[in-house]
KOLMIMAR-158209 format. One record per atom (N, C-alpha, C, O, CB): residue number from 1; residue in three letters; atom name; z, x, y. Coordinates in nm, 4 decimals, always signed. Last residue first. Glycine has a CB too. Layout:
BEGIN
ATOM;NUM;ALA;CA;Z;X;Y
...
//
This chain:
BEGIN
ATOM;89;LYS;N;-2.2880;-1.9610;-0.7002
ATOM;89;LYS;CA;-2.3485;-1.8672;-0.5135
ATOM;89;LYS;C;-2.4276;-1.7680;-0.6027
ATOM;89;LYS;O;-2.4930;-1.6773;-0.5512
ATOM;89;LYS;CB;-2.1835;-1.7500;-0.3675
ATOM;88;THR;N;-2.3031;-2.2355;-0.8960
ATOM;88;THR;CA;-2.3373;-2.0662;-0.8348
ATOM;88;THR;C;-2.3560;-2.0420;-0.7299
ATOM;88;THR;O;-2.4398;-2.0976;-0.6590
ATOM;88;THR;CB;-2.4414;-1.9974;-0.8703
ATOM;87;LEU;N;-2.2413;-2.5110;-1.0436
ATOM;87;LEU;CA;-2.2808;-2.4422;-0.8998
ATOM;87;LEU;C;-2.2290;-2.3670;-0.9041
ATOM;87;LEU;O;-2.1067;-2.3750;-0.9158
ATOM;87;LEU;CB;-2.2664;-2.4861;-0.7778
ATOM;86;ILE;N;-2.3275;-2.6951;-1.3487
ATOM;86;ILE;CA;-2.2525;-2.5877;-1.2776
ATOM;86;ILE;C;-2.3510;-2.5527;-1.1710
ATOM;86;ILE;O;-2.4740;-2.5538;-1.1747
ATOM;86;ILE;CB;-2.2089;-2.4581;-1.3718
ATOM;85;LEU;N;-2.2815;-2.9705;-1.5040
ATOM;85;LEU;CA;-2.3626;-2.9706;-1.3620
ATOM;85;LEU;C;-2.2738;-2.8355;-1.3484
ATOM;85;LEU;O;-2.1524;-2.8522;-1.3369
ATOM;85;LEU;CB;-2.3450;-3.1235;-1.2250
ATOM;84;LYS;N;-2.4197;-3.1390;-1.8047
ATOM;84;LYS;CA;-2.3137;-3.0827;-1.7450
ATOM;84;LYS;C;-2.3493;-2.9730;-1.5882
ATOM;84;LYS;O;-2.4523;-2.9056;-1.5874
ATOM;84;LYS;CB;-2.2474;-3.0007;-1.8752
ATOM;83;GLY;N;-2.5263;-3.1426;-2.0365
ATOM;83;GLY;CA;-2.5706;-3.2005;-1.8863
ATOM;83;GLY;C;-2.4815;-3.2177;-1.8403
ATOM;83;GLY;O;-2.4463;-3.3349;-1.8267
ATOM;83;GLY;CB;-2.6435;-3.3138;-1.8603
ATOM;82;LYS;N;-2.5861;-2.9487;-2.2983
ATOM;82;LYS;CA;-2.4507;-3.1062;-2.2592
ATOM;82;LYS;C;-2.5019;-3.1792;-2.1717
ATOM;82;LYS;O;-2.5331;-3.2925;-2.2084
ATOM;82;LYS;CB;-2.2825;-3.0756;-2.1798
ATOM;81;SER;N;-2.7526;-2.7840;-2.1166
ATOM;81;SER;CA;-2.7733;-2.8436;-2.2158
ATOM;81;SER;C;-2.7423;-2.9595;-2.2861
ATOM;81;SER;O;-2.8191;-3.0465;-2.3271
ATOM;81;SER;CB;-2.7593;-2.7886;-2.2589
ATOM;80;THR;N;-2.6696;-2.7812;-1.7565
ATOM;80;THR;CA;-2.6936;-2.7880;-1.8834
ATOM;80;THR;C;-2.7736;-2.8348;-1.9415
ATOM;80;THR;O;-2.8611;-2.9081;-1.8954
ATOM;80;THR;CB;-2.6317;-2.8177;-1.9274
ATOM;79;ARG;N;-2.8052;-2.6941;-1.5139
ATOM;79;ARG;CA;-2.7968;-2.8582;-1.5294
ATOM;79;ARG;C;-2.7842;-2.7656;-1.6907
ATOM;79;ARG;O;-2.8768;-2.6954;-1.7314
ATOM;79;ARG;CB;-2.9615;-3.0082;-1.4676
ATOM;78;ARG;N;-2.6939;-2.5583;-1.1597
ATOM;78;ARG;CA;-2.7974;-2.5295;-1.3286
ATOM;78;ARG;C;-2.7311;-2.6963;-1.3856
ATOM;78;ARG;O;-2.6539;-2.7767;-1.3334
ATOM;78;ARG;CB;-2.7183;-2.3233;-1.4831
ATOM;77;LEU;N;-2.7714;-2.4877;-0.9090
ATOM;77;LEU;CA;-2.7270;-2.5905;-0.9233
ATOM;77;LEU;C;-2.8455;-2.5892;-1.0422
ATOM;77;LEU;O;-2.9678;-2.6019;-1.0493
ATOM;77;LEU;CB;-2.7090;-2.6903;-0.7965
ATOM;76;ILE;N;-2.6786;-2.1973;-0.6632
ATOM;76;ILE;CA;-2.7741;-2.2544;-0.7310
ATOM;76;ILE;C;-2.7162;-2.4085;-0.8339
ATOM;76;ILE;O;-2.5959;-2.4290;-0.8180
ATOM;76;ILE;CB;-2.8330;-2.1233;-0.8189
ATOM;75;TYR;N;-2.6715;-2.1067;-0.2950
ATOM;75;TYR;CA;-2.6074;-2.1880;-0.4066
ATOM;75;TYR;C;-2.6998;-2.2161;-0.5169
ATOM;75;TYR;O;-2.8086;-2.2612;-0.4812
ATOM;75;TYR;CB;-2.5551;-2.3202;-0.3561
ATOM;74;ILE;N;-2.7768;-1.9490;-0.0202
ATOM;74;ILE;CA;-2.8064;-1.9633;-0.1636
ATOM;74;ILE;C;-2.7089;-2.0216;-0.2843
ATOM;74;ILE;O;-2.6834;-1.9386;-0.3715
ATOM;74;ILE;CB;-2.8371;-1.8376;-0.1980
ATOM;73;GLU;N;-2.6450;-1.9530;+0.3208
ATOM;73;GLU;CA;-2.6251;-1.9075;+0.1878
ATOM;73;GLU;C;-2.7139;-1.9563;+0.0661
ATOM;73;GLU;O;-2.7001;-2.0772;+0.0846
ATOM;73;GLU;CB;-2.4957;-1.9381;+0.1602
ATOM;72;GLY;N;-2.6112;-2.0951;+0.5521
ATOM;72;GLY;CA;-2.6934;-1.9643;+0.5278
ATOM;72;GLY;C;-2.7047;-1.8950;+0.4466
ATOM;72;GLY;O;-2.7589;-1.7850;+0.4570
ATOM;72;GLY;CB;-2.6818;-1.8901;+0.5825
ATOM;71;ALA;N;-2.5518;-2.3110;+0.4976
ATOM;71;ALA;CA;-2.4806;-2.2172;+0.5877
ATOM;71;ALA;C;-2.5246;-2.0923;+0.6115
ATOM;71;ALA;O;-2.4765;-2.0035;+0.6818
ATOM;71;ALA;CB;-2.3638;-2.1985;+0.5503
ATOM;70;HIS;N;-2.6594;-2.3377;+0.2020
ATOM;70;HIS;CA;-2.5832;-2.4221;+0.2478
ATOM;70;HIS;C;-2.5606;-2.3421;+0.3868
ATOM;70;HIS;O;-2.5317;-2.2387;+0.3267
ATOM;70;HIS;CB;-2.4625;-2.4575;+0.1520
ATOM;69;ARG;N;-3.0110;-2.4453;+0.0179
ATOM;69;ARG;CA;-2.9324;-2.3580;+0.0746
ATOM;69;ARG;C;-2.8368;-2.4524;+0.1681
ATOM;69;ARG;O;-2.8635;-2.5654;+0.2092
ATOM;69;ARG;CB;-3.0181;-2.2461;+0.1480
ATOM;68;ILE;N;-3.0131;-2.4144;-0.3211
ATOM;68;ILE;CA;-2.9397;-2.5151;-0.2217
ATOM;68;ILE;C;-2.8986;-2.4230;-0.1007
ATOM;68;ILE;O;-2.8004;-2.3489;-0.0976
ATOM;68;ILE;CB;-2.7960;-2.5942;-0.2942
ATOM;67;GLN;N;-3.1926;-2.4966;-0.6056
ATOM;67;GLN;CA;-3.1926;-2.3499;-0.5346
ATOM;67;GLN;C;-3.0796;-2.4282;-0.3911
ATOM;67;GLN;O;-3.1087;-2.5478;-0.3941
ATOM;67;GLN;CB;-3.4088;-2.2709;-0.4753
ATOM;66;ILE;N;-3.2010;-2.5797;-0.8804
ATOM;66;ILE;CA;-3.2786;-2.5833;-0.8144
ATOM;66;ILE;C;-3.1839;-2.5276;-0.6583
ATOM;66;ILE;O;-3.0681;-2.5679;-0.6687
ATOM;66;ILE;CB;-3.3491;-2.7225;-0.8382
ATOM;65;GLU;N;-3.2714;-2.5554;-1.2668
ATOM;65;GLU;CA;-3.1008;-2.5949;-1.2279
ATOM;65;GLU;C;-3.3242;-2.6013;-1.0784
ATOM;65;GLU;O;-3.4439;-2.6117;-1.1056
ATOM;65;GLU;CB;-2.8502;-2.4148;-1.2289
ATOM;64;ARG;N;-3.4743;-2.7183;-1.4874
ATOM;64;ARG;CA;-3.3057;-2.6775;-1.5534
ATOM;64;ARG;C;-3.2099;-2.6354;-1.3952
ATOM;64;ARG;O;-3.0926;-2.6723;-1.3915
ATOM;64;ARG;CB;-3.3155;-2.4847;-1.6950
ATOM;63;ASN;N;-3.6899;-3.0189;-1.3780
ATOM;63;ASN;CA;-3.6438;-2.8447;-1.4063
ATOM;63;ASN;C;-3.4754;-2.8346;-1.4435
ATOM;63;ASN;O;-3.3860;-2.9180;-1.4299
ATOM;63;ASN;CB;-3.6725;-2.7333;-1.2341
ATOM;62;GLY;N;-3.7390;-3.2090;-1.3014
ATOM;62;GLY;CA;-3.8286;-3.1734;-1.3808
ATOM;62;GLY;C;-3.7543;-2.9949;-1.4341
ATOM;62;GLY;O;-3.7844;-2.9009;-1.5077
ATOM;62;GLY;CB;-3.9912;-3.1875;-1.2885
ATOM;61;ALA;N;-3.5795;-3.2983;-1.0241
ATOM;61;ALA;CA;-3.7423;-3.2808;-1.0560
ATOM;61;ALA;C;-3.8320;-3.2353;-1.1724
ATOM;61;ALA;O;-3.9542;-3.2219;-1.1657
ATOM;61;ALA;CB;-3.7829;-3.2016;-0.9771
ATOM;60;PHE;N;-3.3423;-3.2707;-0.9018
ATOM;60;PHE;CA;-3.4209;-3.1455;-1.0783
ATOM;60;PHE;C;-3.5321;-3.1804;-1.0864
ATOM;60;PHE;O;-3.6089;-3.1102;-1.1522
ATOM;60;PHE;CB;-3.3637;-3.1661;-1.2712
ATOM;59;LEU;N;-3.3264;-3.5297;-0.8158
ATOM;59;LEU;CA;-3.3408;-3.4035;-0.8145
ATOM;59;LEU;C;-3.3805;-3.3113;-0.8267
ATOM;59;LEU;O;-3.4659;-3.2622;-0.7528
ATOM;59;LEU;CB;-3.3179;-3.3803;-0.8285
ATOM;58;GLU;N;-3.3552;-3.7214;-1.0524
ATOM;58;GLU;CA;-3.4363;-3.7515;-0.8852
ATOM;58;GLU;C;-3.4585;-3.5358;-0.8545
ATOM;58;GLU;O;-3.5511;-3.4557;-0.8671
ATOM;58;GLU;CB;-3.2549;-3.8780;-0.7010
ATOM;57;THR;N;-3.1564;-3.6844;-1.2074
ATOM;57;THR;CA;-3.2957;-3.6652;-1.2753
ATOM;57;THR;C;-3.3895;-3.6894;-1.1504
ATOM;57;THR;O;-3.5098;-3.6699;-1.1680
ATOM;57;THR;CB;-3.3286;-3.7796;-1.4116
ATOM;56;SER;N;-2.9329;-3.6894;-1.0659
ATOM;56;SER;CA;-2.9583;-3.5764;-1.1389
ATOM;56;SER;C;-3.1195;-3.5450;-1.1748
ATOM;56;SER;O;-3.1836;-3.4399;-1.1735
ATOM;56;SER;CB;-2.8753;-3.5923;-1.2626
ATOM;55;THR;N;-2.9547;-3.9644;-0.8427
ATOM;55;THR;CA;-3.0395;-3.9843;-0.9584
ATOM;55;THR;C;-3.0180;-3.7883;-0.9754
ATOM;55;THR;O;-3.0900;-3.7308;-0.8937
ATOM;55;THR;CB;-3.2335;-4.0787;-0.9207
ATOM;54;ILE;N;-2.8593;-4.0747;-0.5285
ATOM;54;ILE;CA;-2.9576;-3.9587;-0.6025
ATOM;54;ILE;C;-2.9239;-3.8875;-0.7679
ATOM;54;ILE;O;-2.8765;-3.7760;-0.7898
ATOM;54;ILE;CB;-2.9505;-3.8222;-0.4916
ATOM;53;GLU;N;-2.7086;-4.2036;-0.2827
ATOM;53;GLU;CA;-2.6098;-4.1468;-0.4178
ATOM;53;GLU;C;-2.8543;-4.1646;-0.4539
ATOM;53;GLU;O;-2.9387;-4.2416;-0.4084
ATOM;53;GLU;CB;-2.3955;-4.3183;-0.5457
ATOM;52;ILE;N;-2.5114;-4.1673;+0.0297
ATOM;52;ILE;CA;-2.6186;-4.1425;+0.0278
ATOM;52;ILE;C;-2.6269;-4.1335;-0.1550
ATOM;52;ILE;O;-2.5462;-4.0486;-0.1927
ATOM;52;ILE;CB;-2.6487;-4.0192;+0.1300
ATOM;51;ARG;N;-2.2648;-4.3648;+0.2744
ATOM;51;ARG;CA;-2.3021;-4.3289;+0.1351
ATOM;51;ARG;C;-2.4329;-4.2632;+0.0854
ATOM;51;ARG;O;-2.5101;-4.3543;+0.1154
ATOM;51;ARG;CB;-2.2953;-4.4394;+0.0698
ATOM;50;ALA;N;-2.3138;-4.3354;+0.6153
ATOM;50;ALA;CA;-2.3848;-4.3957;+0.4736
ATOM;50;ALA;C;-2.3283;-4.3031;+0.3428
ATOM;50;ALA;O;-2.3552;-4.1839;+0.3275
ATOM;50;ALA;CB;-2.5782;-4.3792;+0.4823
ATOM;49;ARG;N;-1.9792;-4.2855;+0.7539
ATOM;49;ARG;CA;-2.1630;-4.2053;+0.6998
ATOM;49;ARG;C;-2.1966;-4.2858;+0.5853
ATOM;49;ARG;O;-2.1290;-4.3026;+0.4837
ATOM;49;ARG;CB;-2.1703;-4.0043;+0.6290
ATOM;48;THR;N;-1.7239;-4.3596;+0.9331
ATOM;48;THR;CA;-1.7730;-4.3044;+0.8311
ATOM;48;THR;C;-1.9694;-4.3769;+0.7557
ATOM;48;THR;O;-2.0296;-4.4814;+0.7310
ATOM;48;THR;CB;-1.6272;-4.3291;+0.7298
ATOM;47;ARG;N;-1.5323;-4.3142;+1.1751
ATOM;47;ARG;CA;-1.6209;-4.3431;+1.0845
ATOM;47;ARG;C;-1.6740;-4.3016;+1.0065
ATOM;47;ARG;O;-1.6780;-4.1787;+1.0004
ATOM;47;ARG;CB;-1.6775;-4.3696;+1.1056
ATOM;46;SER;N;-1.2158;-4.2847;+1.3721
ATOM;46;SER;CA;-1.2843;-4.2086;+1.2560
ATOM;46;SER;C;-1.4581;-4.3384;+1.1928
ATOM;46;SER;O;-1.4333;-4.4588;+1.1855
ATOM;46;SER;CB;-1.1134;-4.1875;+1.0954
ATOM;45;GLU;N;-1.1089;-4.2077;+1.6575
ATOM;45;GLU;CA;-1.2031;-4.3307;+1.5694
ATOM;45;GLU;C;-1.2581;-4.1971;+1.4677
ATOM;45;GLU;O;-1.3079;-4.0851;+1.4790
ATOM;45;GLU;CB;-1.3683;-4.4452;+1.6871
ATOM;44;GLY;N;-1.0207;-4.0523;+1.8058
ATOM;44;GLY;CA;-0.8912;-3.9940;+1.7420
ATOM;44;GLY;C;-0.9767;-4.1416;+1.6686
ATOM;44;GLY;O;-0.8906;-4.2056;+1.6082
ATOM;44;GLY;CB;-0.6917;-3.9682;+1.8279
ATOM;43;SER;N;-1.1775;-4.0164;+2.0726
ATOM;43;SER;CA;-1.1008;-4.1100;+2.0748
ATOM;43;SER;C;-0.9854;-4.1863;+1.9883
ATOM;43;SER;O;-0.9096;-4.2799;+2.0134
ATOM;43;SER;CB;-1.1678;-4.1620;+2.0940
ATOM;42;ALA;N;-1.1945;-3.7678;+2.0866
ATOM;42;ALA;CA;-1.1527;-3.8052;+2.2023
ATOM;42;ALA;C;-1.1433;-3.8870;+2.1672
ATOM;42;ALA;O;-1.0428;-3.9198;+2.2303
ATOM;42;ALA;CB;-1.1967;-3.7970;+2.3048
ATOM;41;GLU;N;-1.2144;-3.6090;+1.8121
ATOM;41;GLU;CA;-1.1813;-3.5463;+1.8777
ATOM;41;GLU;C;-1.0805;-3.6490;+1.9568
ATOM;41;GLU;O;-0.9585;-3.6536;+1.9409
ATOM;41;GLU;CB;-1.2853;-3.4784;+1.9289
ATOM;40;HIS;N;-1.3265;-3.8205;+1.5819
ATOM;40;HIS;CA;-1.4398;-3.8049;+1.6883
ATOM;40;HIS;C;-1.2763;-3.7748;+1.8276
ATOM;40;HIS;O;-1.2345;-3.8611;+1.9048
ATOM;40;HIS;CB;-1.5866;-4.0055;+1.7082
ATOM;39;VAL;N;-1.3764;-3.8137;+1.1904
ATOM;39;VAL;CA;-1.2844;-3.7889;+1.2566
ATOM;39;VAL;C;-1.3329;-3.7871;+1.4341
ATOM;39;VAL;O;-1.4300;-3.7124;+1.4230
ATOM;39;VAL;CB;-1.2308;-3.6619;+1.1902
ATOM;38;LEU;N;-1.6022;-3.8845;+0.9993
ATOM;38;LEU;CA;-1.5736;-3.8260;+1.0510
ATOM;38;LEU;C;-1.4206;-3.8500;+1.1647
ATOM;38;LEU;O;-1.4084;-3.9692;+1.1932
ATOM;38;LEU;CB;-1.6861;-3.8069;+1.0752
ATOM;37;PRO;N;-1.5209;-3.8698;+0.5724
ATOM;37;PRO;CA;-1.4721;-4.0072;+0.7425
ATOM;37;PRO;C;-1.5143;-3.8798;+0.8350
ATOM;37;PRO;O;-1.4836;-3.7698;+0.7892
ATOM;37;PRO;CB;-1.2213;-4.0860;+0.7866
ATOM;36;ALA;N;-1.7046;-3.6717;+0.3873
ATOM;36;ALA;CA;-1.5247;-3.7422;+0.4186
ATOM;36;ALA;C;-1.6290;-3.7747;+0.5628
ATOM;36;ALA;O;-1.7320;-3.7367;+0.6185
ATOM;36;ALA;CB;-1.3129;-3.5945;+0.4353
ATOM;35;PRO;N;-2.0179;-3.7691;+0.2478
ATOM;35;PRO;CA;-1.9267;-3.7240;+0.3232
ATOM;35;PRO;C;-1.7874;-3.7419;+0.3424
ATOM;35;PRO;O;-1.7486;-3.8523;+0.3042
ATOM;35;PRO;CB;-1.9631;-3.7397;+0.4017
ATOM;34;ALA;N;-2.0247;-3.8340;-0.1575
ATOM;34;ALA;CA;-2.0116;-3.8774;-0.0081
ATOM;34;ALA;C;-1.9528;-3.8202;+0.0620
ATOM;34;ALA;O;-1.8407;-3.7852;+0.0251
ATOM;34;ALA;CB;-1.9684;-3.9787;+0.0198
ATOM;33;LEU;N;-2.3137;-3.8389;-0.3460
ATOM;33;LEU;CA;-2.3421;-3.8105;-0.1976
ATOM;33;LEU;C;-2.2232;-3.8015;-0.1544
ATOM;33;LEU;O;-2.2443;-3.7342;-0.0535
ATOM;33;LEU;CB;-2.4218;-3.9092;-0.1154
ATOM;32;VAL;N;-2.3929;-3.8330;-0.6870
ATOM;32;VAL;CA;-2.3681;-3.9590;-0.6063
ATOM;32;VAL;C;-2.2997;-3.8542;-0.4925
ATOM;32;VAL;O;-2.2221;-3.7747;-0.5456
ATOM;32;VAL;CB;-2.2581;-4.1030;-0.6874
ATOM;31;LEU;N;-2.5808;-3.8409;-0.9730
ATOM;31;LEU;CA;-2.4784;-3.7319;-0.8653
ATOM;31;LEU;C;-2.4670;-3.8339;-0.6992
ATOM;31;LEU;O;-2.5580;-3.8850;-0.6340
ATOM;31;LEU;CB;-2.5959;-3.5228;-0.8258
ATOM;30;SER;N;-2.5472;-3.9360;-1.2584
ATOM;30;SER;CA;-2.5480;-3.9841;-1.1664
ATOM;30;SER;C;-2.5011;-3.8189;-1.0375
ATOM;30;SER;O;-2.4135;-3.7324;-1.0401
ATOM;30;SER;CB;-2.4491;-4.1264;-1.1963
ATOM;29;PRO;N;-2.6277;-3.7889;-1.6332
ATOM;29;PRO;CA;-2.5761;-3.8222;-1.5133
ATOM;29;PRO;C;-2.6115;-3.7737;-1.3725
ATOM;29;PRO;O;-2.6636;-3.6676;-1.3384
ATOM;29;PRO;CB;-2.4664;-3.8003;-1.5291
ATOM;28;ALA;N;-2.9614;-3.8969;-1.7748
ATOM;28;ALA;CA;-2.8802;-3.7980;-1.6859
ATOM;28;ALA;C;-2.7675;-3.8360;-1.6035
ATOM;28;ALA;O;-2.7893;-3.9090;-1.5068
ATOM;28;ALA;CB;-2.9621;-3.7406;-1.5971
ATOM;27;GLU;N;-3.1565;-4.0304;-1.9854
ATOM;27;GLU;CA;-3.0086;-4.0193;-1.9602
ATOM;27;GLU;C;-2.9614;-3.8718;-1.8596
ATOM;27;GLU;O;-2.9353;-3.7602;-1.9045
ATOM;27;GLU;CB;-2.9349;-4.0131;-2.1243
ATOM;26;LEU;N;-3.4940;-4.0920;-1.9246
ATOM;26;LEU;CA;-3.4058;-3.9524;-1.9713
ATOM;26;LEU;C;-3.2746;-3.9579;-1.8884
ATOM;26;LEU;O;-3.2614;-3.9163;-1.7733
ATOM;26;LEU;CB;-3.4927;-3.7918;-1.9331
ATOM;25;SER;N;-3.6379;-4.3280;-1.8880
ATOM;25;SER;CA;-3.5853;-4.3215;-2.0693
ATOM;25;SER;C;-3.4461;-4.1894;-2.0980
ATOM;25;SER;O;-3.3625;-4.1725;-2.1868
ATOM;25;SER;CB;-3.7692;-4.2509;-2.1919
ATOM;24;ALA;N;-3.6641;-4.2995;-1.6967
ATOM;24;ALA;CA;-3.6365;-4.4000;-1.7333
ATOM;24;ALA;C;-3.5635;-4.3897;-1.8150
ATOM;24;ALA;O;-3.4471;-4.4283;-1.8261
ATOM;24;ALA;CB;-3.7104;-4.4603;-1.7544
ATOM;23;THR;N;-3.8383;-4.1655;-1.5423
ATOM;23;THR;CA;-3.7702;-4.0002;-1.6007
ATOM;23;THR;C;-3.6418;-4.1442;-1.6317
ATOM;23;THR;O;-3.5271;-4.1151;-1.5978
ATOM;23;THR;CB;-3.7221;-3.7970;-1.4362
ATOM;22;LEU;N;-4.0801;-4.3198;-1.4785
ATOM;22;LEU;CA;-4.1710;-4.2231;-1.5287
ATOM;22;LEU;C;-4.0328;-4.1393;-1.6237
ATOM;22;LEU;O;-4.0557;-4.0743;-1.7257
ATOM;22;LEU;CB;-4.2684;-4.1227;-1.3838
ATOM;21;ALA;N;-3.9227;-4.4563;-1.2237
ATOM;21;ALA;CA;-4.0018;-4.5590;-1.3558
ATOM;21;ALA;C;-4.0232;-4.4402;-1.4908
ATOM;21;ALA;O;-3.9814;-4.4753;-1.6011
ATOM;21;ALA;CB;-4.2074;-4.6357;-1.2902
ATOM;20;PRO;N;-3.8475;-4.2620;-1.0668
ATOM;20;PRO;CA;-3.7597;-4.3615;-1.1512
ATOM;20;PRO;C;-3.7689;-4.3641;-1.2091
ATOM;20;PRO;O;-3.6980;-4.3168;-1.2980
ATOM;20;PRO;CB;-3.7372;-4.4509;-1.1611
ATOM;19;THR;N;-4.0720;-4.0033;-1.1153
ATOM;19;THR;CA;-4.0057;-4.1066;-1.0673
ATOM;19;THR;C;-3.9167;-4.1825;-1.1050
ATOM;19;THR;O;-3.9000;-4.1624;-1.2253
ATOM;19;THR;CB;-4.0600;-4.1638;-1.0439
ATOM;18;PRO;N;-4.2758;-3.6803;-1.0718
ATOM;18;PRO;CA;-4.1374;-3.7109;-1.1247
ATOM;18;PRO;C;-4.1094;-3.8605;-1.0102
ATOM;18;PRO;O;-4.1160;-3.8582;-0.8873
ATOM;18;PRO;CB;-4.0074;-3.5464;-1.1009
ATOM;17;GLU;N;-4.5546;-3.7605;-0.9998
ATOM;17;GLU;CA;-4.4391;-3.6481;-0.8947
ATOM;17;GLU;C;-4.3394;-3.7850;-1.0152
ATOM;17;GLU;O;-4.3398;-3.9075;-1.0278
ATOM;17;GLU;CB;-4.4322;-3.6524;-0.6125
ATOM;16;PRO;N;-4.8555;-3.6351;-1.2552
ATOM;16;PRO;CA;-4.7720;-3.7608;-1.0768
ATOM;16;PRO;C;-4.6442;-3.6619;-1.1046
ATOM;16;PRO;O;-4.6243;-3.5610;-1.1722
ATOM;16;PRO;CB;-4.7113;-4.0321;-1.1023
ATOM;15;PRO;N;-5.0204;-3.3581;-1.2102
ATOM;15;PRO;CA;-4.9167;-3.4573;-1.2894
ATOM;15;PRO;C;-4.8649;-3.5652;-1.2510
ATOM;15;PRO;O;-4.7948;-3.5255;-1.1580
ATOM;15;PRO;CB;-4.8137;-3.4081;-1.3199
ATOM;14;LYS;N;-5.3901;-3.3899;-1.1172
ATOM;14;LYS;CA;-5.2232;-3.3734;-1.1054
ATOM;14;LYS;C;-5.1607;-3.4929;-1.1881
ATOM;14;LYS;O;-5.1876;-3.6087;-1.2203
ATOM;14;LYS;CB;-5.1626;-3.3842;-0.9318
ATOM;13;PRO;N;-5.6305;-3.3186;-1.3662
ATOM;13;PRO;CA;-5.5764;-3.4556;-1.2779
ATOM;13;PRO;C;-5.4080;-3.3097;-1.2868
ATOM;13;PRO;O;-5.3573;-3.2256;-1.3610
ATOM;13;PRO;CB;-5.5687;-3.7017;-1.4034
ATOM;12;ARG;N;-5.7925;-3.0205;-1.4590
ATOM;12;ARG;CA;-5.6725;-3.1279;-1.5220
ATOM;12;ARG;C;-5.6571;-3.1973;-1.3464
ATOM;12;ARG;O;-5.6704;-3.1365;-1.2402
ATOM;12;ARG;CB;-5.4773;-3.0229;-1.6139
ATOM;11;PRO;N;-6.1805;-3.0447;-1.4331
ATOM;11;PRO;CA;-5.9848;-3.0440;-1.3314
ATOM;11;PRO;C;-5.9222;-3.1758;-1.4121
ATOM;11;PRO;O;-5.9427;-3.2956;-1.4316
ATOM;11;PRO;CB;-5.9853;-3.1015;-1.0795
ATOM;10;LYS;N;-6.3599;-3.0043;-1.6542
ATOM;10;LYS;CA;-6.3010;-3.0337;-1.5734
ATOM;10;LYS;C;-6.2327;-3.0256;-1.5320
ATOM;10;LYS;O;-6.1552;-2.9696;-1.6095
ATOM;10;LYS;CB;-6.2935;-3.0728;-1.5643
ATOM;9;ALA;N;-6.6666;-2.8303;-1.7362
ATOM;9;ALA;CA;-6.4311;-2.7469;-1.7751
ATOM;9;ALA;C;-6.4936;-2.9105;-1.6411
ATOM;9;ALA;O;-6.5977;-2.9248;-1.5769
ATOM;9;ALA;CB;-6.2916;-2.4414;-1.6757
ATOM;8;VAL;N;-6.9389;-2.8839;-1.9185
ATOM;8;VAL;CA;-6.8805;-2.8736;-1.8798
ATOM;8;VAL;C;-6.6841;-2.8840;-1.8248
ATOM;8;VAL;O;-6.5991;-2.9459;-1.8888
ATOM;8;VAL;CB;-6.9592;-2.8878;-1.8723
ATOM;7;ARG;N;-7.0866;-2.7590;-2.2163
ATOM;7;ARG;CA;-7.0078;-2.8954;-2.1973
ATOM;7;ARG;C;-6.9945;-2.8693;-2.0451
ATOM;7;ARG;O;-7.0875;-2.7899;-2.0313
ATOM;7;ARG;CB;-6.8463;-2.9188;-2.2914
ATOM;6;LYS;N;-7.4428;-2.8864;-2.2837
ATOM;6;LYS;CA;-7.3609;-2.8036;-2.2464
ATOM;6;LYS;C;-7.2061;-2.8947;-2.1817
ATOM;6;LYS;O;-7.1929;-3.0071;-2.1332
ATOM;6;LYS;CB;-7.4490;-2.7100;-2.1420
ATOM;5;PRO;N;-7.5726;-3.1024;-2.5117
ATOM;5;PRO;CA;-7.5591;-3.0745;-2.3799
ATOM;5;PRO;C;-7.4863;-2.9513;-2.3741
ATOM;5;PRO;O;-7.4657;-2.9050;-2.4864
ATOM;5;PRO;CB;-7.4971;-3.1809;-2.3060
ATOM;4;PRO;N;-7.7721;-2.8830;-2.8074
ATOM;4;PRO;CA;-7.6354;-2.9935;-2.7686
ATOM;4;PRO;C;-7.6441;-2.9861;-2.5842
ATOM;4;PRO;O;-7.7028;-2.8949;-2.5260
ATOM;4;PRO;CB;-7.4327;-2.9113;-2.8465
ATOM;3;PRO;N;-8.1562;-2.8515;-2.8310
ATOM;3;PRO;CA;-7.9968;-2.7871;-2.8184
ATOM;3;PRO;C;-7.9128;-2.9004;-2.7731
ATOM;3;PRO;O;-7.9590;-2.9975;-2.7132
ATOM;3;PRO;CB;-7.9770;-2.6533;-2.6989
ATOM;2;ILE;N;-8.3654;-2.9697;-2.9655
ATOM;2;ILE;CA;-8.2860;-2.9975;-2.8958
ATOM;2;ILE;C;-8.1906;-2.9996;-2.9174
ATOM;2;ILE;O;-8.1218;-3.0788;-2.9819
ATOM;2;ILE;CB;-8.2967;-3.0609;-2.8591
ATOM;1;MET;N;-8.6571;-2.8121;-3.1596
ATOM;1;MET;CA;-8.4839;-2.9216;-3.1713
ATOM;1;MET;C;-8.4416;-2.8919;-3.0204
ATOM;1;MET;O;-8.4862;-2.7925;-2.9631
ATOM;1;MET;CB;-8.3141;-2.8448;-3.3164
//
């Protein structure tokens, strides 16, 4: 009798990076970053930078919290079970 062939474990494929197409079915609030207008002291002119919009789904990339480094400090941004955002130092 011939023994059955041995099974060789195949490496697991790397999961795809989260994209809007993959996460379109998830409902998450959108985060809009809108910097204040910049004022040039010498001329008194003001100009506004382009507004950047990113969904919280893209920002969190499947995690419930992220760390944000700002001015040498670490802040934690958490997503609650009710879809709210909490920022703590």
